[in-house]
C-alpha positions in Angstrom: -2.1 23.4 10.1 -2.5 20.2 8.1 -4.5 17.9 10.5 -6.5 15.2 8.8 -9.9 14.3 10.3 -11.6 11.3 8.9 -15.1 10.6 10.2 -17.2 7.5 9.6 -15.8 6.8 6.1 -17.7 4.1 4.2 -16.7 2.8 0.8 -18.5 -0.1 -0.9 -17.8 -2.1 -4.0 -19.5 -4.9 -5.9 -23.0 -3.4 -5.8 -22.6 -2.4 -2.1 -22.1 -6.0 -1.1 -18.4 -5.5 0.0 -17.3 -2.7 2.4 -13.7 -1.8 1.7 -13.9 0.7 4.6 -16.6 0.3 7.3 -17.3 3.6 9.1 -13.5 4.3 9.7 -12.7 7.3 11.8 -9.1 8.6 12.3 -7.4 11.8 13.2 -3.8 12.5 12.1 -2.2 15.5 13.9 -0.4 18.2 12.1 3.2 16.9 11.3 2.4 13.4 12.5 3.5 10.2 10.7 0.8 7.6 10.8 1.2 4.1 9.2 -1.8 2.1 8.1 -0.8 -1.6 8.2 -2.8 -4.8 7.6 -3.3 -7.8 5.3 -4.3 -7.5 1.7 -7.9 -6.5 1.3 -8.2 -4.8 4.7 -9.0 -1.4 3.2 -5.8 0.5 3.9 -5.1 1.6 0.3 -8.8 2.5 -0.3 -8.7 4.7 2.8 -5.5 6.4 1.5 -6.9 6.9 -2.0 -10.0 8.6 -0.5 -7.8 11.0 1.5 -6.0 11.7 -1.8 -9.3 12.3 -3.7 -8.7 9.4 -6.1 -11.8 7.6 -4.7 -15.0 9.1 -3.4 -16.6 7.7 -0.2 -20.2 6.5 -0.1 -20.6 8.3 3.2 -18.6 10.0 5.9 -16.3 13.1 5.7 -12.6 14.0 5.2 -11.2 17.3 6.4 -7.6 18.6 5.9 -6.4 21.6 7.9 -10.0 22.2 9.1 -11.4 22.3 5.6 -13.9 19.7 4.4 -12.4 18.2 1.2 -14.8 15.2 0.9 -16.2 16.3 -2.5 -13.1 18.0 -3.8 -11.1 16.5 -6.7 -7.5 15.4 -6.0 -6.0 18.5 -7.7 -7.7 20.8 -5.2 -6.6 19.0 -2.0 -2.9 20.1 -1.9 -1.7 16.6 -1.2 1.2 14.6 -2.7 1.2 10.9 -3.2 4.0 8.4 -3.7 2.8 5.2 -5.3 4.0 1.6 -5.1 5.5 1.8 -8.6 8.0 4.6 -9.1 5.7 6.2 -11.7 8.5 8.4 -13.1 8.8 9.2 -16.7 11.6 7.2 -18.4 12.1 9.8 -21.2 12.7 12.7 -18.8 15.8 13.4 -16.8 15.7 13.4 -13.1 15.5 17.2 -13.0 12.4 17.3 -15.2 10.8 14.4 -13.3 11.1 16.1 -10.0 9.8 19.4 -11.3 6.9 17.9 -13.4 4.2 18.7 -10.8 5.4 22.3 -10.5 5.4 22.7 -14.3 1.8 21.5 -14.5 0.9 24.3 -12.0 2.6 26.9 -14.3 5.2 27.7 -11.6 7.9 30.1 -12.9 11.0 28.3 -14.3 13.3 30.0 -11.8 11.2 28.9 -8.9 11.0 25.3 -10.3 14.8 25.2 -10.6 15.3 26.5 -7.0 12.8 24.0 -5.5 14.1 21.1 -7.5 17.6 21.8 -6.3 16.4 22.0 -2.7 14.5 18.7 -2.9 17.4 17.0 -4.7 19.7 18.1 -1.8 17.4 16.7 0.8 17.2 13.3 -1.0 20.9 13.3 -2.0 20.1 13.4 -5.8 22.0 16.5 -6.7 24.6 14.5 -8.6 21.9 12.6 -10.6 19.8 15.5 -11.8 20.9 15.1 -15.5 20.6 11.4 -15.6 17.6 9.4 -17.0 15.8 6.9 -14.8 17.3 3.9 -16.6 20.7 5.1 -15.3 19.6 5.0 -11.7 19.3 2.1 -9.1 16.0 1.1 -7.7 16.6 3.1 -4.5 17.5 6.2 -6.5 14.4 6.0 -8.6 12.3 5.7 -5.5 14.0 8.8 -4.1 13.1 10.6 -7.3 9.5 9.7 -6.7 9.6 11.0 -3.2 11.4 14.2 -4.3 8.7 14.9 -6.9 6.1 14.5 -4.1 7.8 16.9 -1.6 8.9 19.5 -4.1 5.3 20.9 -4.4 5.2 21.7 -0.7 1.9 19.9 -0.2 0.2 20.0 3.2 -0.1 16.2 3.3 2.2 13.5 2.0 0.5 10.1 1.2 2.6 7.0 0.5 1.2 3.7 -0.8 3.8 0.9 -0.2 6.6 2.9 -1.7 9.3 0.4 -0.8 7.7 -2.9 -1.9 9.5 -2.9 -5.3 12.9 -2.7 -3.6 15.0 -5.7 -2.6 15.4 -6.5 1.1 18.7 -4.6 1.6 17.6 -1.5 -0.4 14.3 -1.5 1.5 16.2 -1.5 4.9 18.5 1.3 3.7 15.8 3.5 2.2 13.5 3.0 5.2 16.0 4.8 7.4 16.4 7.5 4.8 12.7 8.0 4.5 12.2 8.4 8.2 15.0 11.0 8.3 13.5 12.9 5.4 10.0 13.0 6.7 11.2 14.1 10.2 13.2 16.9 8.6 10.2 18.1 6.5 7.7 17.9 9.3 4.9 17.1 6.8 1.7 15.4 7.9 2.2 11.9 6.5 0.0 8.8 6.0 1.9 5.7 4.9 0.4 2.4 3.8 2.2 -1.0 4.1 1.6 -4.6 4.7 5.2 -4.9 6.2 5.1 -5.0 10.0 8.8 -4.0 10.3 8.2 -0.9 8.2 5.1 0.0 10.3 6.9 -0.4 13.6 10.0 1.5 12.5 8.5 4.4 10.6 5.3 5.6 12.3 4.7 7.9 15.2 1.5 5.8 15.5 0.4 2.6 13.8 -3.2 1.8 12.8 -3.7 -1.9 12.3 -6.6 -2.5 9.9 -8.8 -5.5 9.5 -11.9 -6.0 7.3 -12.3 -2.3 6.6 -11.9 -1.2 10.2 -9.1 0.0 12.5 -8.6 -2.8 15.0 -6.1 -0.8 17.1 -4.1 2.4 16.9 -1.3 3.7 19.0 2.4 4.2 19.3 4.2 1.2 17.7 5.7 -0.2 20.9 2.3 0.0 22.7 0.4 -1.8 19.9 3.1 -4.5 19.7 3.4 -5.0 23.4 -0.3 -4.9 24.3 -2.4 -6.0 21.3 -6.1 -5.2 22.0 -7.2 -8.4 20.3 -5.8 -11.7 19.0 -5.8 -10.5 15.4 -3.4 -7.6 16.2 -1.0 -9.8 18.1 -1.1 -12.5 15.4 -0.4 -9.9 12.7 2.3 -7.8 14.2 5.7 -9.4 14.8 8.0 -11.9 13.2 7.2 -14.4 14.5 3.7 -13.3 15.5 2.5 -13.6 19.1 2.0 -17.1 20.4 -1.5 -18.1 21.7 -2.0 -21.0 24.1 -5.2 -22.3 25.6 -5.1 -22.2 29.4 -7.4 -22.3 32.5 -7.1 -19.9 35.4 -6.9 -22.2 38.5 -8.5 -21.3 41.8 -5.1 -20.3 43.2 -4.6 -17.8 40.3 -2.0 -19.8 38.4 -2.4 -20.8 34.8 -3.1 -24.5 34.0 -1.8 -25.6 30.6 -2.7 -29.3 30.6 -1.0 -30.8 33.6 1.6 -28.0 33.8 1.2 -24.6 35.4 2.6 -21.0 35.0 2.4 -18.1 37.5 0.1 -15.3 36.4 -0.2 -11.6 37.2 -2.3 -10.8 40.2 -5.1 -9.3 38.1 -5.9 -12.7 36.6 -7.1 -14.2 39.8 -10.6 -12.6 39.2 -10.9 -15.1 36.2 -10.6 -18.2 38.4 -12.1 -21.3 36.8 -12.3 -19.6 33.4 -10.8 -20.8 30.1 -8.6 -18.1 28.5 -6.2 -17.7 25.6 -2.7 -16.9 26.8 -0.6 -14.6 24.5 3.2 -14.4 24.7 5.9 -13.1 22.4 8.7 -15.5 21.3 11.4 -13.2 22.7 9.7 -13.2 26.1 10.0 -17.0 26.5 13.1 -18.1 28.3 14.5 -21.5 27.3 16.7 -23.9 29.3 17.4 -24.2 33.0 14.6 -25.1 35.4 11.7 -23.7 33.4 8.2 -24.6 34.5 7.0 -25.9 31.1 8.3 -29.0 29.3 8.2 -28.6 25.5 9.2 -30.9 22.7 11.3 -29.4 19.9 9.9 -29.7 16.4 12.1 -27.4 14.3 15.4 -25.5 14.9 16.1 -22.4 12.8 19.4 -20.6 13.3 18.9 -17.0 12.2 22.3 -15.6 13.1 21.4 -13.2 15.9 19.2 -15.9 17.5 17.8 -19.4 17.2 14.1 -19.7 16.4 12.6 -22.9 17.9 9.2 -24.4 17.0 8.1 -26.4 20.0 5.0 -28.1 21.3 3.5 -27.7 24.7 0.5 -29.9 25.5 0.0 -30.4 21.8 0.0 -26.7 20.9 2.7 -25.1 18.8 4.8 -22.2 20.1 7.6 -20.1 18.6 10.5 -19.5 21.0 13.5 -17.1 20.4 16.6 -18.6 22.0 20.1 -17.1 22.2 22.3 -17.7 19.2 24.5 -19.9 21.3 21.6 -22.2 22.4 22.0 -25.8 21.1 19.2 -28.4 20.8 17.9 -31.0 18.3 14.4 -31.9 17.0 12.5 -34.3 19.3 14.4 -33.2 22.3 12.7 -31.8 25.4 13.5 -28.3 26.6 12.2 -26.3 29.6 10.4 -23.0 29.1 9.4 -20.1 31.4 7.5 -16.9 30.9 7.6 -14.0 33.3 4.1 -13.1 34.4 4.5 -9.5 33.3 5.1 -10.6 29.7 1.8 -12.6 29.5 -1.3 -11.2 27.8 -4.8 -12.6 28.3 -7.6 -13.0 25.7 -11.2 -14.2 25.5 -11.0 -17.5 23.5 -14.3 -16.8 21.7 -14.1 -13.1 20.8 -10.3 -12.8 20.8 -10.4 -9.5 22.7 -8.1 -8.6 25.5 -9.3 -9.4 29.0 -7.0 -6.9 30.7 -6.1 -3.5 29.2 
């Protein structure tokens, strides 16, 4: 068993004036793939480094496989880590790079050769074992770094933005490879990224971090579809969730200036209250007899769709229209939002009004 249990982890810097992690608690099940995602400075890398043993917490505890490892150095935790940079030795061939960790543990040479060959097969590096890193592409170098991490058969695999040095196409290709590899290994994995697409596509669960805390954690689709607070909806997604001030009318409809939208039945209890309406760009229909009139500001064809920036009652919205949709800036379009696609937030706290 390689379950990770993190309890009330606090890490401070700058003379205890800055909390990189603020009483973070998280359980990662055996074999689970959890992604930590959030903006720069939210504490995700610090949290990962404390699990690895590269940083010591000020308070709280970390257990791996039921064993408290809070005070143990990294070499005694049986974890492997893949860093943002490849961190492979340029003067060593791929074979030696992959087996380096095993050699440092005085593993017999025959066993090193066997395990390197097995890792190379998993990562499709068998034909490159006798090459130097300079003879490899960026994606191949990153595979070498992953192979070196998995070859030691660690209980936990930790990854700190391992794809950020790859170009967009390589990142997309290697992301799919990485998901296949981790699923095949079944190793408990914690992955750090600031890229929402990576987080959504890779993790069994996604933990969105903000200011040293976990704002929301859950399956990617759930976190994306029902953000627990405005920050989560505004961070996840490209484009992020739209937020529009509205008032719940006495008849349960939503008043946006002089225009109205139907709401779900549960919103009627907030009659007379100002709220913040959340809706994803792909959930807004454009054209026809839509209930909202909007003025087009910007038209951005993206190939698979057309991204519109529009204004409703002076507020900006992003709308994802079909690729065949045609309009021009300054024109008026009609919008509609199915009630089931709307999310409701407190305008002051930003927290969800309905779970």
